[in-house]
DRENKEMAR-730870 format. One line per field, with one value per atom (N, C-alpha, C, O): x, y, z; atom name. Coordinates in pm, whole numbers. Each point is the difference from the previous one (the first is absolute). Last residue first. Example, Ala and Ser with C-alpha at 12.3 -4.5 7.8 and 13.67 -1.06 7.14 Angstrom:
# residues 2
X: c(1285/82/-77/51/-22/-89/90/104)
Y: c(-225/119/109/111/-683/119/120/-2)
Z: c(708/6/73/17/-24/0/0/66)
at: c(N/CA/C/O/N/CA/C/O)
END
This chain:
# residues 261
X: c(2070/67/59/65/-499/198/1/-91/-249/-10/151/92/-178/-6/-25/9/-285/165/8/-90/-277/34/162/90/-457/94/24/-37/-370/32/189/32/-475/136/120/104/-701/106/153/34/-439/72/54/18/-152/-105/4/-106/264/62/-131/-111/366/-147/49/107/82/59/-126/-87/218/-69/64/63/24/-34/32/81/-353/88/35/-80/-209/133/59/110/-583/43/161/55/-255/-48/22/-10/360/-162/-41/87/374/-36/-166/-55/391/-13/-70/4/316/-45/-31/50/96/-203/-10/-96/599/-162/-95/-70/554/-121/-118/-102/680/-115/-152/-32/580/-132/-91/6/304/-13/-28/26/-98/110/68/101/-593/64/153/25/-487/80/95/2/-318/-52/93/-27/-149/148/-131/-107/19/-53/132/89/-127/-18/-20/-8/126/-44/-22/1/147/37/-37/60/41/-74/34/54/315/-104/-65/45/42/61/-70/-107/66/34/22/16/196/-67/-10/87/-62/77/-81/-118/69/-31/92/73/-101/67/-67/-30/-244/104/78/-80/-291/85/120/104/-600/181/29/-56/-385/49/190/89/-503/108/27/-9/-461/91/113/-10/-464/44/113/25/-305/-63/88/-48/171/90/-127/14/169/-95/-37/-21/343/-142/-109/-119/580/-108/-102/-99/466/-73/-116/-102/285/61/-82/-121/142/-19/39/52/20/11/-33/14/-207/76/40/-56/-126/24/65/92/-401/139/-15/-83/-129/40/71/79/-108/-26/33/111/-348/114/5/-97/-46/-31/105/121/-382/77/-22/-100/-198/135/99/113/-513/59/159/114/-436/-117/60/-57/285/-101/-61/-53/489/-100/-46/26/381/-63/-71/26/210/-16/-15/45/-22/-161/34/-90/427/37/-117/10/305/-153/3/49/407/-64/-151/-37/497/-115/-96/-29/526/-78/-134/-26/592/-131/-135/-14/466/-1/-117/-13/359/-166/25/97/243/-33/-113/-25/260/-72/-17/-65/286/71/-94/58/-243/66/93/24/-444/120/65/-36/-434/101/102/-39/-487/93/148/49/-599/158/91/3/-455/15/97/-21/-333/164/-6/-54/-292/-29/156/7/-14/50/-91/-4/23/-93/50/-23/120/-121/-21/-103/492/36/-195/-46/310/-129/37/38/313/-120/-89/-11/351/-106/-31/-26/531/-159/-116/37/356/-21/-116/-74/210/145/-67/22/-277/126/114/111/-597/113/133/98/-309/-15/58/98/-315/127/-51/-102/-116/-29/115/17/-229/84/0/-48/-309/62/120/32/-432/115/25/-63/-201/-55/147/85/27/-116/-25/52/321/-54/-99/-20/356/-135/4/40/404/-72/-156/-57/538/-47/-109/16/170/18/-59/-90/353/-122/41/104/66/15/-120/-95/156/172/-21/87/-443/46/175/86/-387/-75/119/105/56/-127/-4/109/265/-111/-133/-100/449/6/-76/-89/174/-98/-21/-79/332/34/-89/-2/-97/6/16/-88/120/-4/7/118/-270/-40/26/-92/55/43/-40/-73/98/-66/55/102/-96/-24/-39/-83/340/-45/-19/105/52/-3/-94/-94/250/40/29/82/-159/-33/61/109/-192/47/-16/-30/-147/-39/106/-4/-28/148/-65/54/-351/18/143/56/-319/-87/59/-45/274/-28/-46/66/-161/80/-19/-106/5/-17/98/88/-322/65/-15/-112/9/-26/87/91/-248/75/-66/-102/9/-52/125/96/-129/-14/27/68/-50/-101/61/67/-36/67/-80/-93/61/-26/85/86/1/-20/-52/16/-60/56/-14/-77/-199/166/83/97/-560/15/128/17/-283/163/32/88/-517/110/130/95/-508/78/169/117/-264/-84/91/120/-13/-115/-89/-117/593/-64/-118/16/168/3/-66/-120/326/-116/18/94/-40/98/-75/-101/84/-41/52/49/78/-3/-44/91/-155/-34/-20/-105/337/-90/-2/88/94/-28/-105/-119/437/-138/9/90/135/26/-152/-103/154/20/25/5/145/-107/-16/68/246/-81/-114/-66/20/112/-22/-110/-224/52/123/29/-263/39/47/60/-350/140/6/-80/-140/6/77/77/-55/47/-24/72/-327/86/41/-76/-161/-35/134/97/-362/89/-13/-117/-100/22/129/110/-136/-80/33/115/13/-1/-89/-109/242/-99/-15/-75/540/-108/-109/26/460/-107/-98/-2/578/-200/-50/49/242/-79/98/91/59/-97/-56/-41/394/50/-106/35/-97/35/53/9/-236/-48/33/-67/224/30/-90/-5/136/-7/8/47/-359/143/-20/-94/-278/72/129/49/-468/72/114/72/-472/65/32/-68/61/-108/62/109/-135/68/-85/-120/47/-16/111/79/-324/122/-33/-89/-250/111/149/109/-647/119/120/71/-573/124/75/-7/-388/-28/96/-18/-15/25/-68/-101/162/-48/-80/-113/424/-166/-91/-103/518/-35/-111/-93/333/-88/10/17/307/-24/-136/3/247/-72/-25/-17/194/23/-54/19/-106/-15/68/-1/-125/120/59/115/-594/98/174/77/-421/-7/83/92/-138/44/7/91/-13/-145/31/108/-65/101/-135/-122/228/-74/62/101/-119/43/-67/-96/12/9/90/57/-91/35/-70/-50/139/-154/-3/-111/505/-34/-134/4/375/-111/-87/-50/449/-38/-96/-2/143/-43/-35/-69/293/-174/-37/-123/584/-14/-139/-36/337/-119/0/24/109/144/-91/64/-343/117/72/16/-245/-79/79/51/134/44/-104/62/-61/101/18/86/-539/85/95/-26/-559/179/84/3/-399/-2/124/69/-324/140/75/89/-601/71/133/18/-234/-2/46/41/-205/-11/-18/-96/61/102/-20/4/-79/-7/1/4/-169/83/-22/-111/71/-46/94/122)
Y: c(91/13/151/61/-355/40/67/17/-446/172/24/-82/-415/66/184/57/-378/-17/104/64/-328/64/7/-82/66/-113/99/117/-204/101/-91/-118/107/-50/69/57/-121/94/-48/-27/-198/-9/139/56/-194/-75/71/49/162/-1/-90/53/-1/-52/4/-55/205/22/-17/84/-306/136/-62/-104/-117/32/111/82/-361/104/59/56/-419/-31/120/-13/-30/76/-59/109/-215/-46/48/-67/180/-5/-87/-23/-7/30/5/-48/240/-132/2/108/186/-29/-139/-86/209/5/61/50/-159/-99/-6/-100/256/44/-73/-31/48/-61/44/3/73/112/-117/-25/-83/-83/106/-11/6/45/-4/56/49/-78/-13/25/341/-92/-80/42/311/-111/-128/-120/434/-80/-66/-59/490/-73/-71/67/77/81/-137/-117/162/-3/74/123/54/-183/-90/-107/662/-49/-178/-56/484/-88/-119/-68/574/-148/-41/41/504/-125/-161/-44/560/-131/-80/-53/612/-125/-136/-13/546/-106/-117/-36/634/-148/-90/48/361/-5/-137/-94/509/-137/-62/63/289/6/-141/-89/215/-2/-8/-16/289/-77/-35/93/50/36/-95/-110/89/-43/62/16/5/48/-42/21/-149/170/42/100/-520/31/76/-10/-71/-76/29/5/145/97/-90/61/-280/48/107/27/-410/116/62/-12/-524/109/113/-20/-497/105/66/-16/-492/124/103/-5/-533/113/96/-31/-488/146/77/-5/-408/13/93/-25/-286/134/24/-32/-395/54/187/75/-567/182/42/3/-460/25/170/67/-275/-140/75/-37/198/92/-74/37/-116/49/48/70/-191/-155/59/-92/302/0/-94/-48/160/-105/-21/-78/536/-81/-133/-6/506/-70/-122/-33/406/-122/-82/-115/340/-19/-96/-114/405/-137/5/40/270/-11/-116/-26/369/-117/-9/57/214/11/-124/-48/72/87/99/94/-506/5/149/20/-159/-24/58/109/-153/-99/43/-98/371/-78/-140/-89/540/-39/-150/-64/96/42/25/-90/-46/-59/84/14/-119/89/11/38/-295/0/101/9/-320/101/72/43/-518/60/107/2/-431/153/113/51/-521/41/81/-7/-47/-110/-53/-110/527/3/-133/-15/341/-155/-49/-37/526/-81/-112/-19/467/-129/-73/3/502/-83/-147/-11/326/-62/-30/-34/484/-166/-47/59/383/-118/-142/-114/566/-3/-147/-35/123/103/-1/45/-526/93/179/10/-532/94/144/68/-509/64/122/49/-616/59/136/-8/-468/121/70/-28/-414/75/109/8/-540/140/111/-75/-436/70/133/23/-310/-76/63/-20/192/-4/-17/89/-86/-126/66/-8/31/111/-66/-24/-315/94/121/18/-343/86/44/35/-514/152/73/-54/-365/28/163/86/-424/-26/100/-3/-32/-143/51/-23/386/-62/-157/-56/260/-84/20/-59/413/-99/-54/79/144/18/-102/-92/362/-99/33/113/4/31/-94/-72/99/-84/75/3/198/-123/-69/-69/507/-16/-139/-28/531/-149/-62/63/372/-19/-171/-68/460/-60/-92/-60/388/8/-109/-18/73/159/19/78/-434/7/114/21/-116/-27/80/120/-60/-120/-59/-119/521/-63/-179/-106/500/-27/-87/34/23/-36/8/-59/2/112/-48/-90/-74/-3/80/17/-240/146/-63/-85/-200/18/122/49/-381/113/-12/-80/-399/136/98/-13/-526/135/82/-18/-542/133/86/-9/-435/-21/62/-54/52/-8/25/79/-306/166/-20/-88/-108/-71/183/111/-340/119/-53/-70/-192/-28/95/-57/108/-96/-17/-6/340/30/-126/5/15/41/-19/-73/78/-186/56/-39/346/-29/-93/-11/127/-41/-9/-40/96/40/-101/-120/122/-55/78/25/159/-55/-76/48/502/-105/-123/26/497/-95/-141/-47/571/-162/-102/-55/607/-81/-157/-65/573/-108/-103/5/509/-103/-92/29/269/-56/-57/-83/555/-162/-50/61/404/-78/-99/-66/338/31/-33/76/-148/-67/-4/-86/368/-14/-150/-50/443/-98/-65/1/350/56/-90/41/-230/122/43/-46/-479/140/99/-1/-515/34/201/65/-534/83/109/94/-608/158/51/-52/-423/-4/182/39/-408/159/25/14/-519/124/123/32/-596/149/51/-33/-471/74/134/23/-205/-78/92/77/-46/100/-125/-83/-31/29/79/42/125/-71/-123/25/416/10/-108/10/-15/87/40/81/-255/-125/54/-66/280/-5/-64/-17/72/134/8/111/-583/133/95/-13/-311/-71/166/78/-221/91/-78/-96/-93/-65/70/-68/330/-117/-74/21/526/-138/-77/13/587/-127/-174/-21/515/-90/-99/-66/500/-54/-95/16/199/34/-48/18/-161/-10/8/-92/317/-101/-26/85/195/-100/-130/-120/649/-109/-122/-33/436/17/-148/-45/48/43/-11/-67/-260/141/23/-78/-215/-8/165/106/-510/182/-9/-95/-331/99/151/74/-638/152/74/-82/-454/134/87/-9/-416/40/115/42/-335/-22/59/-23/77/-181/-10/-76/534/-80/-187/-83/580/-151/-46/-49/642/-168/-133/-2/601/-107/-106/-28/559/-127/-86/21/379/-92/-97/-73/636/-185/-26/89/393/-59/-144/-51/276/11/-38/-107/-69/85/-16/-107/-162/74/104/66/-281/-103/15/-76/402/-25/-121/-15/273/-143/15/-3/418/-68/-150/-53/347/-18/-66/-93/162/126/0/74/-466/59/96/-6/-135/-102/52/19/143/35/-72/33/56/-74/81/101/-88/108/-68/-29/-319/127/64/-52/-390/10/95/-14/-168/76/-5/-8/-429/168/38/-55/-452/72/152/50/-588/118/82/-70/-429/87/137/38/-464/156/49/32/-565/128/95/-15)
Z: c(3669/145/-33/85/-272/-85/158/81/-91/-32/-14/4/-160/126/-21/-109/-191/15/147/55/-474/143/59/-13/-455/70/109/-9/-373/122/39/-18/-381/37/109/-33/-48/5/49/115/-388/128/29/-108/-310/50/134/39/-480/143/63/-5/-541/138/103/28/-489/100/50/-22/-467/70/149/21/-550/149/50/-42/-355/23/150/76/-268/9/-15/-54/140/-171/55/-16/359/-99/-136/-103/466/69/-186/-85/411/-132/47/99/221/-21/-158/-60/548/-203/24/72/341/-43/-148/-59/285/22/-30/-13/-280/109/77/-61/-96/16/83/119/-113/-114/-39/-120/448/-127/-95/-120/609/-60/-159/-41/116/114/-88/-118/78/-61/108/116/18/-73/-63/1/452/-38/-125/10/351/-107/-89/-53/603/-168/-75/39/559/-148/-130/-7/457/2/-101/-8/-80/84/-32/-95/160/-118/88/92/86/4/-107/-46/-32/102/-47/-114/43/-72/88/68/70/-32/-52/33/-168/106/8/-91/-111/24/90/109/-313/126/-22/2/-247/-22/118/17/-16/13/-25/62/-311/130/3/-84/-205/-41/141/81/-157/91/-25/55/-319/114/-2/-119/-257/176/72/111/-505/3/132/71/-315/120/67/121/-484/-33/88/-28/81/-32/-62/-42/240/89/-61/64/-386/81/119/-20/-117/-92/79/110/-207/107/-87/-122/96/-63/90/110/-239/141/-56/-77/-64/-13/93/91/-10/-124/-72/-91/588/-56/-172/-44/397/-117/-14/-14/387/-32/-111/21/154/-76/2/-27/311/21/-122/29/261/-112/-17/31/302/-109/-92/-84/472/14/-138/-64/17/112/-83/-111/-99/75/121/91/-246/-56/82/114/-50/-6/-81/-76/189/101/-42/45/-412/9/137/1/-96/16/37/110/-276/69/-40/-117/113/-42/93/106/-261/25/-42/-113/58/68/82/77/-402/103/92/73/-495/184/1/-51/-365/28/110/36/-296/66/70/61/-230/-114/13/-102/449/-32/-157/-76/320/4/-76/-116/412/-124/-9/106/-10/61/-165/-123/331/-97/29/114/-67/21/-84/-111/133/20/95/112/-403/175/64/123/-593/42/143/51/-314/54/47/67/-74/19/6/108/-282/97/-50/-115/123/-66/80/122/-209/86/-76/-119/82/-60/103/112/-116/14/-99/-79/43/-69/79/-41/77/91/-58/42/-182/-31/53/-59/-39/111/-74/-74/-168/28/94/-12/-60/2/65/112/-228/58/-47/-113/173/-42/33/115/-94/62/-105/-105/91/-4/57/49/-30/-113/89/109/5/-108/-74/-120/478/18/-149/-76/444/-111/7/109/156/-104/-143/-120/614/-156/-24/81/326/-39/-148/-55/337/-60/-57/-57/331/22/-118/-8/60/-51/-22/-87/474/-70/-118/60/337/-142/-41/5/256/60/-52/42/-162/40/41/33/-468/110/83/-25/-452/84/140/49/-578/133/125/46/-598/109/127/38/-427/-40/107/44/-168/115/26/94/-434/13/92/29/-348/77/41/-59/-322/63/100/23/-426/88/45/-77/-351/70/132/48/-492/122/58/-54/-487/113/133/3/-486/102/94/29/-361/31/36/-33/35/-171/65/-104/445/-117/-107/-98/576/-131/-74/-52/578/-79/-204/-61/652/-70/-131/10/343/-83/-43/-12/452/-93/-85/18/204/-18/-63/-68/328/-50/-29/74/-73/83/-59/-102/-50/94/59/88/-639/160/121/-12/-512/79/92/-4/-528/181/44/-51/-463/46/222/65/-404/-54/93/50/-206/123/66/122/-436/78/77/87/-331/-128/120/-27/291/-111/-83/2/405/-93/-88/-24/497/-18/-121/4/311/-104/-57/-21/526/-94/-139/9/432/-29/-134/-64/172/46/-29/-65/79/67/17/103/-274/-33/101/62/-159/97/-37/-4/-218/-4/164/86/-436/161/9/-12/-398/-4/137/1/-144/3/30/30/-65/-139/23/-104/542/-115/-131/-69/516/-119/-93/-58/488/-10/-136/-26/-6/127/-81/-120/-126/131/95/100/-499/25/124/81/-93/-56/21/96/-147/71/-58/-75/-136/-32/101/-23/85/-20/-20/56/65/-45/-25/-7/304/27/-101/53/32/0/9/31/-186/-13/40/-46/-33/64/51/95/-267/19/96/93/-390/71/25/-92/-11/-15/80/105/-335/18/163/79/-307/74/54/115/-467/161/64/86/-524/94/135/104/-505/120/81/102/-559/39/144/53/-159/-141/137/113/53/-76/-53/-10/299/27/-75/60/-136/76/68/72/-72/50/-210/-101/185/6/-1/-55/31/52/-12/13/-336/76/70/-67/-276/122/86/84/-452/-43/86/-54/-67/96/-36/-41/-147/-13/122/88/-158/102/-48/24/-193/-77/92/-62/291/-133/-50/17/345/60/-128/-11/72/-95/35/-20/348/-101/-55/60/238/-16/-119/-78/445/-126/31/97/132/27/-114/-90/224/-54/45/123/99/36/-123/8/-10/-50/-18/-93/463/-96/-60/30/135/77/-65/-5/-222/-16/93/-35/-68/6/-3/-15/-160/57/13/-65/-118/73/68/75/-480/145/27/-82/-190/-16/87/69/-27/-54/-39/-13/56/94/-20/61/-371/-1/145/32/-256/149/9/104/-480/20/154/67/-316/-2/42/1/29/4/8/117/-72/-152/-20/-108/530/-98/-118/-48/361/-12/-124/-97/247/-71/-23/-112/438/-123/-87/-104/569/-122/-121/-81/282/70/-58/-65/223/-70/53/120/-154/74/-76/-89/74/12/77/84/11/-157/77/122/-9/43/-134/-102/343/-139/42/58/207/-12/-140/-101/176/142/-1/117/-464/-49/179/44/-126/24/-42/-6)
at: c(N/CA/C/O/N/CA/C/O/N/CA/C/O/N/CA/C/O/N/CA/C/O/N/CA/C/O/N/CA/C/O/N/CA/C/O/N/CA/C/O/N/CA/C/O/N/CA/C/O/N/CA/C/O/N/CA/C/O/N/CA/C/O/N/CA/C/O/N/CA/C/O/N/CA/C/O/N/CA/C/O/N/CA/C/O/N/CA/C/O/N/CA/C/O/N/CA/C/O/N/CA/C/O/N/CA/C/O/N/CA/C/O/N/CA/C/O/N/CA/C/O/N/CA/C/O/N/CA/C/O/N/CA/C/O/N/CA/C/O/N/CA/C/O/N/CA/C/O/N/CA/C/O/N/CA/C/O/N/CA/C/O/N/CA/C/O/N/CA/C/O/N/CA/C/O/N/CA/C/O/N/CA/C/O/N/CA/C/O/N/CA/C/O/N/CA/C/O/N/CA/C/O/N/CA/C/O/N/CA/C/O/N/CA/C/O/N/CA/C/O/N/CA/C/O/N/CA/C/O/N/CA/C/O/N/CA/C/O/N/CA/C/O/N/CA/C/O/N/CA/C/O/N/CA/C/O/N/CA/C/O/N/CA/C/O/N/CA/C/O/N/CA/C/O/N/CA/C/O/N/CA/C/O/N/CA/C/O/N/CA/C/O/N/CA/C/O/N/CA/C/O/N/CA/C/O/N/CA/C/O/N/CA/C/O/N/CA/C/O/N/CA/C/O/N/CA/C/O/N/CA/C/O/N/CA/C/O/N/CA/C/O/N/CA/C/O/N/CA/C/O/N/CA/C/O/N/CA/C/O/N/CA/C/O/N/CA/C/O/N/CA/C/O/N/CA/C/O/N/CA/C/O/N/CA/C/O/N/CA/C/O/N/CA/C/O/N/CA/C/O/N/CA/C/O/N/CA/C/O/N/CA/C/O/N/CA/C/O/N/CA/C/O/N/CA/C/O/N/CA/C/O/N/CA/C/O/N/CA/C/O/N/CA/C/O/N/CA/C/O/N/CA/C/O/N/CA/C/O/N/CA/C/O/N/CA/C/O/N/CA/C/O/N/CA/C/O/N/CA/C/O/N/CA/C/O/N/CA/C/O/N/CA/C/O/N/CA/C/O/N/CA/C/O/N/CA/C/O/N/CA/C/O/N/CA/C/O/N/CA/C/O/N/CA/C/O/N/CA/C/O/N/CA/C/O/N/CA/C/O/N/CA/C/O/N/CA/C/O/N/CA/C/O/N/CA/C/O/N/CA/C/O/N/CA/C/O/N/CA/C/O/N/CA/C/O/N/CA/C/O/N/CA/C/O/N/CA/C/O/N/CA/C/O/N/CA/C/O/N/CA/C/O/N/CA/C/O/N/CA/C/O/N/CA/C/O/N/CA/C/O/N/CA/C/O/N/CA/C/O/N/CA/C/O/N/CA/C/O/N/CA/C/O/N/CA/C/O/N/CA/C/O/N/CA/C/O/N/CA/C/O/N/CA/C/O/N/CA/C/O/N/CA/C/O/N/CA/C/O/N/CA/C/O/N/CA/C/O/N/CA/C/O/N/CA/C/O/N/CA/C/O/N/CA/C/O/N/CA/C/O/N/CA/C/O/N/CA/C/O/N/CA/C/O/N/CA/C/O/N/CA/C/O/N/CA/C/O/N/CA/C/O/N/CA/C/O/N/CA/C/O/N/CA/C/O/N/CA/C/O/N/CA/C/O/N/CA/C/O/N/CA/C/O/N/CA/C/O/N/CA/C/O/N/CA/C/O/N/CA/C/O/N/CA/C/O/N/CA/C/O/N/CA/C/O/N/CA/C/O/N/CA/C/O/N/CA/C/O/N/CA/C/O/N/CA/C/O/N/CA/C/O/N/CA/C/O/N/CA/C/O/N/CA/C/O/N/CA/C/O/N/CA/C/O/N/CA/C/O/N/CA/C/O/N/CA/C/O/N/CA/C/O/N/CA/C/O/N/CA/C/O/N/CA/C/O/N/CA/C/O/N/CA/C/O/N/CA/C/O/N/CA/C/O/N/CA/C/O/N/CA/C/O/N/CA/C/O/N/CA/C/O/N/CA/C/O/N/CA/C/O/N/CA/C/O/N/CA/C/O/N/CA/C/O/N/CA/C/O/N/CA/C/O/N/CA/C/O/N/CA/C/O/N/CA/C/O/N/CA/C/O/N/CA/C/O/N/CA/C/O/N/CA/C/O/N/CA/C/O/N/CA/C/O/N/CA/C/O/N/CA/C/O/N/CA/C/O/N/CA/C/O/N/CA/C/O/N/CA/C/O/N/CA/C/O/N/CA/C/O/N/CA/C/O/N/CA/C/O/N/CA/C/O/N/CA/C/O/N/CA/C/O/N/CA/C/O/N/CA/C/O/N/CA/C/O/N/CA/C/O/N/CA/C/O/N/CA/C/O/N/CA/C/O/N/CA/C/O/N/CA/C/O/N/CA/C/O/N/CA/C/O/N/CA/C/O/N/CA/C/O/N/CA/C/O/N/CA/C/O/N/CA/C/O/N/CA/C/O/N/CA/C/O/N/CA/C/O/N/CA/C/O/N/CA/C/O/N/CA/C/O/N/CA/C/O/N/CA/C/O/N/CA/C/O/N/CA/C/O/N/CA/C/O)
END
């Protein structure tokens, strides 16, 4: 399915004469086929695309699987003109590319749409956690989610499957984080966050701008969602009737561990 579509908006590529990047053209992605593409608004033609099996000029980017939130970073922000995507990970669902390999973790990719080269990437496929069942904690949301470039150069990430929102620097340091506390209640077994956006204070002009103060980061919770095991296998990935691999949560996959000291 198509999960996002947005105007390209003013950008340096069109300013340099590349008509593919006309501000009125529309950038989209397909989660199931892992396509990224730009549609000419006047003709309906696809004028730019990144597509499986990610060979040739796309080889540095792939494999991209289950992608969400593809957009061009707007003018005025660090990285303006680059493409920013949430590469969800998981298996490639389109039968046309069944020989291509997916990956059992998520990553954020910023790349130059002309050279198809990655200029920035965030991933955490193997964060060691002592005391957990599998030994590792993964950054992995195999569905929904998005990333947004902020004016300070940081990137805000929505890890939707875990209802986690966090901000990272260009070095990958987490400087702000929010975890939805309303998970796994008797009336809400699964709490997902589809997308979250940071907006300027003046979006709510009737409120007084608050004074920002530094805060002490909370300790890690005693439990968290764990998807893959040590070998990258995902326990709750299983085939459905149409034989396409999807994520199904029959019960929360939660791993308990000692609270951080």
